[in-house]
N, C-alpha and C positions, 0 to 999 in steps of 0.2 A: 591220873590227871589227863585233861584233854587240851591239846594245843589250841590257843585262840590267836586271832590275828595280832593281838597286842600282848601276848605272853601266855599266862596260864590262869585257868579258873579252877576252883575247887571241884572235885569229882562229884561231891554231894550236891552242889549247886547245879551242876550240869544234869545230873540224873533227875532232879526235881523239875527243872525247866523242860527236859525232854518228856517227862511224864505228863506235865500239864499240856504240852503241845500235842501229845498223842491223844489225850482225852478230847481236846478241841477238834482234832482232825476227824476222829470217829464220830463225834457229835454232829459235826457239819455234814459228814457223809450221810448220816441217818436223816438229817433235815433235808438234804438235797435229793434223796432217793426218790420220793414221789414224782418230782418233776423230771427225773432222768429215766423213769421206768419205760415210757413209750419210746424215748430216743434209743435206748439200748436195744429194745425189742426190734426196732426198725433198722438196725445197723446192717450193712451188706455183709456177705460172707467174707471171711478173711482172704480167701483166694482171689476175690474180686477187687481187693484194695491195692492202690498203687504202692510200690515198694521204694520209690525214690523221693518220698516226701517225709518231712520231719513229724508232722502230726497227721496220723491216719484217721483220727476221730475228732475233727475240729468241732463237731456239734456237741462234744462232751467236755469241752474246756470251760468249765464253770468258773465263776469268779474266784472260788477257793483254789482251784487248780492253778489259775493264772496268777494268783497271789503267791502261791508257793514257788512257782517258776520265776516270778519277778524277784522274789527275795533271794533265790539262789543266784540269779544273774547279777543282782546288785552286789552280792557278797563276792562273786568272782571278779567283778570289775574293781571292787575295792582292793582285793588282793593284788591285782595287776597294777593298779595305781600306786599301791604301797611299795611294790617291788621297784617300780620305776623311780619313785621318790627316794627310797633308801639306797638305791644303786646309781643315783644320778651322777656321782663322781666317776664311778666305773664306766658308765655309759659315755660320759664326756671323754674319758681317756680312750675308750674304744673308737670313738668318732675321730679323734685326732690321730691316733695310731693307724686307723684305716686309711686316712689320707696319705700318710707317709708310706705305708706299705704299698698301696696302689701306685703311688708315684714312683717309688724305687723299682718296682718289678714290671710295671706296664709302660711307664713313660721313659724313665731313665735306663731301663734294662740293666740295673745295677743291683743284683741280689744282695740282701743283707740277712743272712741266716739268723744271726743273734737277735736282730730286731723282729724278725718273723717269729722266732721262738717266744719272745716276750709278748708279742701280740697273741700268739696261741694260748699263753697262760691267761691273759685277760679274757679271752673268749671262753676258756674253760671255767673260770670263776663265774662269768655271766650265766653259762649254761647250767652250772650247778645251782645257782640261786634261782634261776627260772624253773628248774626241775622241782625244787622244794615248793615254790609257789604253785606250780601245776598240781602237785600232790595235795596241797591244801585245798585248792579249788575242786579237785576230784572228790575230796571228803564232803564238801558242801553239796555237790550234786548227788552223792550217795545218800546224804541225810535228807535231801529234798525228795528223792525217790522213795525213801522209807516213809516219809509223810504221805506221799501220794498212794503208796500201797495200803496204808492204814485207812485212808479216806475211801479208796475204791473197794476195799474189803467190806467196810461198813455199808457202802452203797449197794453192793451186790447182795450182801446178806439181807438187806431190807427189801429188795425188789424181786428176788427169786421165790417161787418159779415165775418166769416171764410169761406174759399172756400167750397161751396156745403154742408156746415155743419150747418150754423147758429151758435148760441152761444153754445160753448162746455159745457156739463153738469157740469163739475167740476169748471168752472169759476164763482163760487158763492162767497158769502161773506167770506167764510173760505178758499178760494183758495189762497195760499200764498207760492209759491215755494221758497225754501231757508229760510223758517221761522227760526228765531233765538230762542234758548232756552238754559237755563243754563244746564250744564252737571250734571250728577248724583252726583258728588262730593260736589255740593253746598247743597245737602240735608243731607250730613253726614260730617259736618264741624269738628266734633270731630276727624275725621280721620287725619285732618291736624296737630293735636297735635302729631301724631305718626311719622311725617316726620322727616328726619334727616337734617334739614336746607334747604330743597327745597320745591317746591310747592306741589309735589305729596306725598301721604302717603307712609309709608314703604311697602316693598313687602308683598303680602298677606300671604306668608308662615311664616312671622315673626310677624304677627299681634296678634295672640293668646298669644304669650309670651311677648309681649311688655308691659312694666310697666304701661303705660297709659291704655291699654286694661284691664289689671288685676285690676287696681285701680278703673276704672269706673264700672267694674263688682261688686266690693265690695260695691261701693257707691249705686248701684242699689239694691243690695241684703240686705243690713243692714237696720234695722228700724231707722226712724228718731229719733234723740235724744230728749227725753222728751215726745214723743207722747204716748208711751205705748200701741199702737194698732197694732204694726207690720207693719205699712205703710212703704214700701220701700223708702229709701232715694232718689232714683232717680225718684220716681213717681211724675208726674206733672212737672218735670223739663224739659222734652223733651230732645231729642238727636239732637245736632246740625248737 
């Protein structure tokens, strides 16, 4: 079986759906090939391409490629929205406990190890849930890239040999115009706790003073209760 955002779907149904999608991607690749033939032949050499941009071949982002990318992006956004909805009570507890922890340690200078330990447990639960969500989103991007690979295989099979060029050097196993990847926010899921009810984190200017930021800093800096060796409470926890 394959995990879905709402539970499980039958493996047979998934295989059939995936087969139909694969046929569609290959068919669309063959249809788009004539219009892409000259564009591919005119691409610059890979060594001349910038390495700090997401899309190195913007001229090859056909409507089909953009549709696959948009579908993956919507799926990832739905997963994130579902996480924040399902864990709304946990997020509310983290917000309230963040205020208490920040006040006790920064303003009152009155350490409360037991309260900090409880706060650490809440953060641990959040990071575990966010990690599962990130894994599911990564599956979506992997499936989208599989679709792109089928599409571009059909395109290249249809256009080669290129006019007076032979096989273009960059059309190798890693050549995948429009490749899908999770955005940077998925590597910093703790930032979602700073949001004010939306998907995006709070403005950067307000992050340093946000109670969650301050409480997480305390959690990272304070020794673990009972260790006696000065190990930071955040060590080994990871940052979502």
